[in-house]
C-alpha positions in Angstrom: 20.9 -34.3 11.7 19.3 -32.9 14.8 17.0 -30.1 15.1 18.4 -26.9 16.6 15.8 -24.9 18.4 17.6 -21.7 18.2 17.9 -21.8 14.5 15.6 -19.2 13.0 16.5 -19.7 9.4 15.3 -23.3 9.2 12.9 -23.2 12.1 10.2 -25.1 10.1 12.5 -27.6 8.4 11.6 -30.5 10.6 8.1 -29.5 11.7 5.5 -32.2 11.7 2.8 -30.1 10.0 3.0 -29.1 6.4 1.8 -25.6 5.5 0.8 -24.3 2.0 2.4 -21.4 0.5 5.5 -19.4 1.0 7.1 -19.5 4.4 6.8 -16.4 6.6 9.5 -13.9 5.9 8.9 -11.9 9.0 8.7 -13.4 12.5 6.3 -10.8 13.7 2.5 -11.1 13.3 0.7 -8.8 10.8 -0.8 -6.8 13.6 2.7 -6.1 15.1 4.1 -5.2 11.7 1.3 -2.7 11.2 1.9 -1.1 14.6 5.6 -0.8 13.9 5.0 0.6 10.4 2.6 3.2 11.8 5.0 4.2 14.6 7.8 4.6 12.0 5.5 6.7 9.8 4.5 9.0 12.7 8.3 9.5 13.5 9.1 10.3 9.8 6.3 12.9 9.8 7.5 14.4 13.0 11.1 14.6 11.6 9.7 16.4 8.6 7.9 18.9 10.8 4.4 17.6 10.1 1.6 17.5 12.6 -1.4 15.2 12.6 -4.9 16.5 12.4 -7.9 14.0 12.3 -11.4 15.1 11.4 -14.6 13.2 10.5 -16.5 14.1 7.3 -19.5 12.9 5.5 -19.1 10.3 2.7 -20.1 12.9 0.1 -17.5 15.3 1.1 -15.0 12.4 1.4 -15.7 11.4 -2.3 -15.5 15.0 -3.5 -12.1 15.5 -1.8 -10.8 12.3 -3.3 -12.1 13.2 -6.8 -10.7 16.8 -6.6 -7.3 15.4 -5.4 -7.3 12.9 -8.3 -8.2 15.6 -10.8 -5.4 17.8 -9.4 -2.9 14.9 -9.4 -2.1 15.4 -5.7 -2.8 13.5 -2.5 -5.9 14.1 -0.4 -3.8 15.4 2.4 -2.1 17.9 0.1 -5.4 19.1 -1.2 -6.9 19.6 2.4 -3.7 21.5 3.4 -4.0 23.7 0.3 -7.7 24.4 1.0 -6.9 25.3 4.7 -4.0 27.5 3.6 -6.2 29.4 1.2 -8.8 30.0 3.9 -6.1 31.3 6.4 -4.8 33.6 3.6 -8.2 35.2 3.0 
């Protein structure tokens, strides 16, 4: 049986090197997969009418927000949106 170079299913069937573990299930590198996933997430957010806001906070504030969100059983993002909305309503 000859090796077919265009065969993507059994591409490593006749490879000289042996690798440990499960064969790759995605032909893209992990970095490329992360970029694609991030792009898809941004598109989903835009389709849902969400806008992105980035801010830098101290570690103490970050920990406090995480703890409050955990106690409230909501995501940190939802907590921050709730706090901002309360400020705007006042």
